[in-house]
C-alpha positions as CSV (number, residue, x, y, z in Angstrom):
1,M,169.2,68.0,138.6
2,T,166.7,69.4,141.1
3,Q,164.7,66.8,143.0
4,T,161.0,67.4,143.0
5,R,159.3,67.3,146.4
6,L,155.8,65.7,146.3
7,T,153.2,67.1,148.6
8,D,150.8,64.8,150.4
9,A,147.2,65.4,149.3
10,R,146.1,65.7,153.0
11,E,148.6,68.5,153.5
12,V,147.3,70.3,150.4
13,L,143.7,69.9,151.7
14,R,144.7,71.2,155.1
15,Q,146.3,74.3,153.6
16,D,143.3,74.9,151.3
17,L,140.9,74.6,154.2
18,Q,142.9,77.1,156.2
19,R,143.5,79.5,153.4
20,D,140.1,79.6,151.7
21,P,136.9,80.1,153.8
22,R,134.6,79.5,150.9
23,F,136.2,76.2,150.1
24,R,136.1,75.3,153.8
25,R,132.4,75.9,153.9
26,F,131.9,73.8,150.8
27,W,134.0,71.0,152.3
28,E,132.1,71.1,155.6
29,R,128.7,71.1,153.8
30,T,129.5,68.1,151.5
31,V,130.6,65.6,154.2
32,P,127.7,63.3,153.4
33,A,128.3,63.6,149.6
34,R,131.9,62.4,150.0
35,A,131.0,59.4,152.2
36,I,128.3,58.3,149.8
37,A,130.6,58.8,146.8
38,N,133.4,56.8,148.3
39,S,131.0,54.0,149.3
40,L,129.5,53.8,145.7
41,I,132.9,53.8,144.1
42,A,134.1,51.0,146.4
43,Y,130.9,49.0,145.6
44,R,131.5,49.4,141.9
45,I,135.1,48.4,142.1
46,K,134.3,45.4,144.3
47,H,131.6,44.2,141.9
48,N,133.5,45.2,138.7
49,L,130.6,47.5,137.5
50,T,130.6,50.5,135.3
51,Q,128.6,53.6,136.2
52,L,126.0,52.5,133.6
53,Q,125.7,49.0,135.1
54,L,125.2,50.4,138.6
55,A,122.7,52.9,137.2
56,E,120.7,50.0,135.7
57,R,120.9,48.1,139.0
58,L,119.5,51.1,140.8
59,G,116.9,52.0,138.1
60,V,118.4,55.5,137.4
61,K,120.4,57.1,134.6
62,Q,124.2,57.0,134.5
63,P,124.6,60.8,134.9
64,R,123.0,60.5,138.3
65,I,125.7,58.0,139.4
66,A,128.4,60.3,138.1
67,R,126.9,63.2,140.2
68,L,126.8,61.0,143.3
69,E,130.3,59.8,142.8
70,S,131.7,63.3,142.3
71,G,131.1,63.9,146.0
72,E,130.1,67.5,145.3
73,Q,126.3,67.3,145.9
74,N,124.7,66.0,149.0
75,P,122.3,63.1,148.3
76,T,118.6,63.7,148.9
77,W,116.6,61.6,151.3
78,D,115.0,59.8,148.4
79,T,118.5,58.9,147.0
80,L,119.6,57.5,150.4
81,W,116.4,55.5,150.6
82,L,117.0,54.1,147.1
83,L,120.6,53.1,148.0
84,A,119.4,51.5,151.2
85,N,116.8,49.5,149.4
86,R,118.6,48.5,146.2
87,L,122.2,48.1,147.5
88,E,121.5,47.4,151.1
89,M,123.6,50.5,152.0
90,S,123.5,51.7,155.6
91,V,124.3,55.3,156.3
92,F,125.0,56.7,159.8
93,L,125.0,60.5,160.1
94,G,125.7,62.6,163.2
95,I,125.9,66.3,163.6
96,T,126.6,67.9,166.9
97,P,127.1,71.5,168.1
98,H,130.6,72.6,169.2
99,W,129.8,72.3,172.9
100,K,129.0,68.6,172.6
101,A,131.7,67.7,170.1
102,Q,134.4,66.8,172.5
103,G,134.9,63.0,172.5
104,W,132.3,62.6,169.8
105,P,131.6,60.5,167.7
106,Y,133.1,57.8,169.9
107,L,130.4,58.4,172.5
108,T,127.8,57.3,170.0
109,W,129.2,53.8,169.5
110,F,127.0,52.3,172.1
111,S,125.1,50.3,169.4
112,Q,126.6,47.1,168.0
113,H,125.0,47.9,164.7
114,V,126.7,51.3,164.5
115,S,130.1,49.9,165.3
116,E,129.7,47.2,162.7
117,L,128.6,49.8,160.2
118,V,131.7,52.0,160.5
119,E,134.1,49.0,160.2
120,D,135.4,49.2,156.6
121,A,132.9,51.9,155.8
122,A,133.5,55.1,153.8
123,V,133.8,57.6,156.6
124,E,134.0,61.4,156.5
125,D,134.5,63.4,159.6
126,V,134.8,67.2,159.8
127,T,134.9,69.9,162.5
128,S,134.1,73.4,161.5
129,P,137.0,75.7,162.6
130,S,134.6,78.7,162.7
131,S,131.7,77.2,164.7
132,G,133.2,74.0,166.2
133,T,130.2,72.0,164.9
134,R,131.2,68.5,164.1
135,A,129.7,66.2,161.4
136,F,130.4,62.5,160.9
137,V,129.0,60.3,158.2
138,A,129.7,56.6,157.6
139,A,128.3,54.8,154.5
140,K,128.6,51.1,153.8
141,V,127.0,48.6,151.5
142,L,126.1,45.7,153.7
143,G,124.8,43.1,151.2
144,E,127.3,40.9,149.5
145,D,125.2,40.5,146.3
146,A,122.8,43.4,146.0
147,S,121.8,42.6,142.5
148,R,118.0,42.7,143.0
């Protein structure tokens, strides 16, 4: 019997990013979407909520939650504002050109609030192989019971 070799998802992603420039551009562009998606999913799991229940808590329709959790569409400023106000979510976003990317984002951790935010946060970090531009997004729901 032939033994099946499982491939690590990170390795598949690395290969896809190298092989497909269109996918790489999409992946780079949707850094904020994935951080928000992971944070919302973690929030729902922690609070044992369905997408519908979270939608009701936010005052939106369930399909909007599904789109946010897909991680394929960057949230609008209005959506980030809504999440900050209703779920007490904090979002830290940094984008820097290639010539300043060395050692970054660690150079930005001068603020105690920022370092507290990224602890246990949903974090996405990507560096464009074509331009060297680097993007870092951390999203975290800070409130224990954001049921307002």
